[in-house]
C-alpha positions in Angstrom: 24.4 -56.6 -25.9 20.7 -57.7 -27.6 20.0 -56.0 -31.0 16.7 -55.6 -33.6 18.3 -55.3 -37.1 15.5 -53.7 -39.1 15.3 -54.5 -42.7 15.0 -51.9 -45.8 12.5 -49.1 -44.7 12.3 -47.1 -48.0 10.2 -44.2 -46.5 7.8 -46.3 -44.9 7.8 -44.7 -41.2 4.5 -45.8 -40.3 5.4 -49.5 -40.3 8.8 -48.5 -39.0 7.0 -47.2 -35.9 4.5 -49.9 -35.8 7.5 -52.6 -35.6 9.4 -50.8 -32.9 6.1 -50.8 -30.8 5.9 -54.5 -31.7 9.1 -55.2 -30.6 8.4 -53.9 -27.2 9.9 -50.3 -27.6 8.3 -47.3 -25.1 8.0 -43.8 -26.9 9.3 -40.9 -25.0 9.9 -37.6 -26.4 8.7 -39.2 -30.0 11.5 -41.6 -30.0 11.7 -45.5 -29.3 13.7 -46.8 -26.4 13.8 -50.7 -25.2 13.6 -51.2 -21.2 16.1 -54.1 -21.8 18.4 -51.4 -23.7 18.1 -53.4 -26.9 20.0 -51.4 -29.8 18.4 -51.0 -33.1 20.5 -51.5 -36.2 19.7 -50.5 -39.6 20.5 -52.4 -42.7 20.2 -49.2 -45.1 18.0 -48.1 -47.9 15.9 -45.8 -45.4 14.4 -43.7 -48.5 12.7 -43.9 -51.9 9.7 -45.3 -53.3 7.7 -44.9 -49.8 5.7 -42.0 -48.5 7.7 -40.5 -45.9 11.8 -40.5 -46.8 12.5 -37.1 -45.4 10.8 -38.2 -42.0 12.6 -41.4 -41.8 15.7 -39.4 -42.8 15.1 -37.0 -39.7 13.9 -40.0 -37.3 16.8 -42.0 -38.0 19.1 -39.1 -37.5 17.9 -38.4 -34.2 18.4 -41.8 -33.1 21.9 -42.5 -34.7 23.4 -39.1 -34.6 21.3 -37.1 -31.8 20.6 -40.0 -29.4 23.2 -42.4 -29.9 20.8 -45.5 -29.5 20.9 -46.8 -32.8 23.0 -48.0 -35.6 22.9 -47.7 -39.2 25.2 -48.8 -42.3 24.4 -47.3 -45.8 22.2 -49.1 -48.7 22.6 -48.6 -52.5 19.5 -46.1 -52.5 21.5 -44.2 -49.3 24.4 -44.1 -51.7 22.6 -42.4 -54.2 20.9 -40.1 -52.3 24.3 -39.2 -50.9 25.9 -38.7 -54.2 22.5 -36.3 -55.3 23.2 -34.3 -52.3 27.0 -33.7 -52.9 26.2 -32.6 -56.4 26.8 -35.7 -58.1 25.0 -36.0 -61.4 22.4 -39.1 -60.8 19.5 -40.2 -62.1 16.2 -39.2 -60.5 14.8 -42.6 -61.0 14.4 -46.0 -59.2 12.8 -44.3 -56.4 14.9 -41.3 -55.8 12.5 -39.1 -57.7 10.0 -39.7 -54.8 12.5 -38.5 -52.1 13.3 -35.7 -54.2 9.9 -34.6 -54.7 9.2 -34.5 -50.8 12.4 -32.6 -50.4 11.2 -30.0 -53.2 8.3 -29.3 -51.1 10.1 -28.3 -48.1 11.2 -24.4 -47.6 15.0 -23.9 -48.7 16.1 -23.9 -45.2 14.6 -27.1 -44.3 16.3 -28.7 -47.3 19.5 -27.6 -46.4 19.0 -28.9 -42.6 17.8 -32.9 -44.1 20.8 -32.7 -46.7 23.0 -31.6 -43.3 22.2 -34.6 -41.6 21.8 -37.0 -44.0 25.2 -36.3 -44.9 26.2 -36.4 -41.4 24.9 -39.9 -41.1 26.3 -41.1 -43.7 30.2 -39.9 -42.9 29.5 -41.6 -39.6 28.2 -44.9 -40.6 30.8 -47.8 -41.9 30.0 -49.4 -44.8 29.0 -52.5 -42.6 28.8 -53.3 -38.8 30.6 -56.3 -37.0 28.5 -56.7 -33.8 30.9 -59.4 -32.2 28.5 -59.6 -28.7 26.0 -61.3 -30.9 28.0 -63.1 -33.1 26.9 -61.1 -36.6 27.6 -58.4 -39.2 25.2 -56.1 -40.7 25.7 -55.4 -44.3 22.9 -54.0 -46.4 23.7 -56.7 -49.6 25.6 -58.6 -47.8 29.5 -59.7 -47.4 31.6 -63.0 -48.2 32.9 -64.3 -45.2 36.7 -63.8 -46.6 36.2 -60.1 -46.8 34.6 -59.3 -43.5 37.3 -56.8 -41.4 38.3 -55.3 -44.9 36.8 -52.3 -47.3 38.1 -51.4 -50.6 36.4 -51.0 -54.0 35.6 -54.6 -54.4 33.8 -54.9 -51.2 31.7 -51.9 -51.0 30.4 -52.3 -54.4 29.3 -56.1 -53.2 27.9 -54.7 -49.7 25.9 -52.4 -51.5 24.8 -53.8 -54.5 25.1 -57.5 -54.3 27.1 -60.1 -56.1 26.4 -58.8 -59.4 27.4 -60.2 -62.5 27.7 -57.2 -64.6 24.5 -58.2 -66.9 20.9 -57.2 -66.6 17.9 -59.3 -66.2 14.8 -58.8 -68.7 13.2 -55.8 -66.4 16.0 -54.1 -66.4 17.4 -55.2 -62.6 21.3 -56.1 -62.5 21.7 -60.1 -62.5 23.0 -61.1 -59.3 24.8 -64.5 -57.5 23.3 -66.5 -54.7 26.4 -65.5 -52.7 24.7 -66.8 -49.4 24.7 -70.7 -50.8 28.5 -70.8 -50.6 28.7 -68.7 -47.6 30.6 -71.1 -44.6 31.0 -68.7 -41.8 30.1 -68.9 -38.0 28.7 -65.6 -37.2 25.5 -64.2 -38.7 25.8 -62.0 -41.9 22.5 -60.1 -41.4 21.2 -58.1 -44.8 18.7 -56.9 -47.1 18.4 -55.1 -50.6 16.6 -58.2 -52.6 12.9 -58.2 -51.0 11.3 -61.4 -50.4 8.3 -62.4 -49.2 9.5 -64.3 -45.8 12.9 -63.9 -44.2 15.7 -65.9 -46.0 17.6 -68.4 -44.3 20.3 -69.8 -46.1 23.6 -71.1 -43.9 24.1 -68.5 -41.1 22.7 -65.5 -43.1 19.1 -63.9 -43.1 17.5 -61.6 -45.9 15.4 -59.4 -44.1 14.2 -56.9 -46.8 10.6 -58.6 -46.6 9.3 -55.8 -49.3 7.6 -53.2 -47.0 7.4 -50.5 -49.9 6.2 -53.2 -52.1 3.0 -54.1 -50.0 4.6 -56.6 -48.1 5.8 -56.0 -44.5 8.9 -54.7 -42.7 10.9 -57.2 -40.6 13.5 -57.2 -38.2 15.8 -60.1 -36.8 16.7 -60.2 -33.1 19.9 -61.3 -31.5 20.9 -63.3 -29.7 17.5 -64.9 -29.7 17.4 -65.1 -33.6 14.2 -64.4 -34.2 12.0 -62.5 -36.4 9.6 -60.1 -36.1 7.4 -58.4 -38.5 4.5 -55.8 -39.1 2.5 -55.4 -42.3 2.8 -53.0 -45.1 0.0 -50.2 -45.5 1.3 -49.8 -49.2 -0.7 -51.9 -52.2 1.1 -54.7 -53.1 3.7 -55.4 -56.0 4.4 -59.0 -56.6 6.2 -58.9 -59.2 9.0 -56.8 -57.3 9.5 -59.6 -54.6 11.2 -62.6 -54.9 
């Protein structure tokens, strides 16, 4: 098995399609297929902030649910959108407002279809994916070695939000511990969530959220090759959002 783990898309569908082409995928009926049968794996946060969140949902739904040629794990933004679609009280900020604005520009039938597809995609997807064939785990914000293979409330919070302390940084973002420094596992943990300028390798972990929606680039990590491929963002650079 060969996989391409794709970092946080955040509605940057144009860059996502460019990345597939850069990775050698061929386009058939509007969908990417790799001649070697490589499997794309999305690390979560498909939506919010970028220009094409609704189209991104529909595109990934087709790949994962309709065609069965890709895999997906949810991120914290996915979880918030899921709760929004379920009618739970959520604040329309930190990017969700852009997705909701896109949604409200659609007809009621289209809105209901997008809602149905996203709920179905989310419900069908695991919190994180173990891929033993390439000795890797894909988890949105990472996972501790001792938690791999388990799911509970504490692990769910960690996988979606990272190793949060409960405190806030001056800009309002949650304070997080650098869990990767203490990871000693022998399989890769591929994650995103925190935007960085370059893929961040620490022990056997790699953060591939290279801040596409903030104007940097969209990145994939290829296994078993252990290489990265990126395409530049078309969005304006917001330096303070990237670590």
